[in-house]
C-alpha positions, 0 to 999 in steps of 0.5 A, a space after each residue: 530482477 532475475 528471470 524468474 521474477 521477471 517471468 512472474 511479473 510478465 504473466 501477471 501483467 499479461 493476465 491482469 495488467 497489474 503487479 503484485 501487491 505484496 510489498 517485498 515482491 513488488 519492490 523487486 519488480 515495480 521499478 522495472 516499468 514505473 514511469 512518470 510518478 517518481 517526482 511526485 513520490 519525491 515530493 511526498 517523501 521530502 515533506 511527509 516522510 522526512 518531516 511532518 509524519 515523524 511526529 504527527 499524522 497526515 492523510 492524502 487521497 490518491 484518485 484515478 479510474 479503474 486501471 489508472 495506476 492507483 495501486 502502483 502509485 501506493 506500492 511505489 510510495 510504500 517501497 520508497 518509505 520502507 527502503 529509503 525513509 525508514 518507515 514501517 509500511 502496511 498495505 490494506 485493500 478495502 473490500 470483502 472483510 475490510 471496511 472502514 466502518 469496522 476498525 477492528 477488521 482494518 486493524 487485523 488486516 493492518 497488523 497482518 501486512 505490517 512490514 519493517 525496513 530490512 524485513 522480507 516478511 510482514 506480521 506482528 511476530 516479525 515486528 516483535 522480534 525486530 523490536 526486541 533485537 533493536 532494543 538489545 542492540 541499542 543497549 549493547 551499543 551504550 555499553 550497559 553491562 547487564 543487557 538482560 536487566 536493562 531490557 527488563 527495565 525497558 519492558 517495565 517502562 513500556 508497561 507504564 506508558 499511556 496509550 490510546 488503548 489503556 491495556 496496550 502497554 501492559 499487554 505489549 510488555 508481556 509480548 516483548 518479554 516473552 519474545 526477548 526471553 525466546 520462550 513460548 508461554 501461554 501468556 505470551 501467546 495470549 498477548 500476541 493474539 490480543 495484539 493481533 486483534 484476535 480478542 475473541 480467541 482468549 479464554 478466561 484464564 488468558 484474560 485473568 493472566 493479562 488483567 483484561 476485560 471482554 470488549 463489549 460489542 458497542 465498544 469494538 469500533 473505538 477499541 479497533 481505532 485505539 489499538 491501531 493508534 497505540 501500535 503506531 505510537 509504539 513503532 519508533 521503539 522498533 527503530 523506525 520513524 513511523 508508519 505509512 498506511 496504504 488504504 486501497 480501493 476505498 470506492 469498493 465500499 460504496 458499491 455494496 453499501 447504500 443509504 445509511 450504510 454508506 453514511 456510516 462508512 463516510 463517518 468512519 473515514 472522518 473519524 480516522 482522519 480526526 482521531 490521531 489529533 487527540 493523542 498526546 505526543 502525536 502519532 507518527 502516521 502518513 495515511 494514504 487512501 486511494 479511490 476512483 474519482 466517483 468517490 468524491 460524489 459520495 463525500 458530498 453527502 457528508 460535508 464534514 469529510 468533504 471539507 477535510 479532503 477538499 482542494 483549495 488554493 492550488 492542486 497537487 499537480 500545480 505544485 501544492 504539496 499540502 493539497 489533500 488530493 493526488 490526481 494521477 491523471 495529471 502526472 503527464 500526458 496520457 500518450 507520453 505516459 503509455 509510450 514510456 511504459 511500453 518502452 520499459 516493458 520491452 526490457 522486462 519482456 526480454 528478461 522474462 522470455 529470454 529473447 532480445 527484442 528489436 528495440 527500435 521496431 518495438 518502440 515504434 509499435 509501443 508508441 503507436 499502441 499508446 496513440 491508439 489507446 489514448 484515442 480510444 480511452 483518453 483518461 488514465 483508465 487506459 493504463 491497465 488495458 494498454 499494459 495487458 495488450 502490449 505484454 501479450 503482443 510482445 509475448 506472441 511476437 517472441 514466438 511468431 516473429 517481430 514485425 511492425 504492427 499497423 494502427 488498425 490491427 492495434 486498435 482491434 487488439 486493444 479492443 479485444 478482437 484477436 486477429 492473426 499475427 501473420 503478415 496480411 495476405 496479398 489480395 488476388 488481382 
């Protein structure tokens, strides 16, 4: 991590207490202050990324309160999947414009953030370029004399394959051929837009050229699900083992949806869990949702979903890799976890600010603040305010001088009371 990256991270942590969610940027900075979660990431990688999800679909639910490290965990898993396990990755935050009961919207967001190993940029155009290059390279390695002819034969085979969305193979073949030829064409552009989920942008001539029909409003949910499953099923053609789909902040969907609307979200989530099992040949997908623990109360209103995500026998923190829930509050003790984060952030601050800190002195301050934060906020919700407080304390010490900070002052600062950093004045006799 260079100084520019460190300073960007430092500013974000000081203001928001969390790192960026763009995968490439996150991969440069998250390892600098990640602690405690690597053993759990290793377990998920061994069972799901290296085995189960290379030919089938499995899901997990990551649980922690606001500020409890859910996004950090998801992105760390995403970095591992992309950089070490040869998986495509897409990070999709739920919220405005992205709801589980609108699968076409989810699909559009998924395609926008789809990222392959070795690629710094996400998106469908990047994916198509990588897929065509991978296929041409594979053809050359096999010593085929006419690479173009062999490539066209492969495209023709893609056109004929069965996918959950019937038109997918036909449209993907057009997009691949246009990408492989390196020629911009109206039909190639129309195919790309359709594959991005922007079906309403196609005109009558585009639809006729691609032999497509309009998607009725009543069929759009199924259409969105089928598009996602089809693209994931095609992903191994780009040389990857499958997809890691990260769906963050699921609980936000229930903050504005009540009654029947909330039940539709629960039903849609249940369909997401079940839909891949009906696809011939399997779908190489590892789907990881994250939510605040309150979402479990919502699940109880929909027994079919609750049963699928309920923990039985033993929990993930007890060593059961198959448990569907991953409770981040069980990673390690809160105080130890915060203290380790604090110690790692001393090094980040030194790079970002261009100032070497007195590490032993700041370790004392970090451990003391970790104790204060754990007493004030005993659950993992303390993680984000701890990071914000600690970064700002280090930042101000870089300009006003380092000193040992007492617990009373740390408690006030953690609570949002801004006292002077100057040494406390002596009382007059």
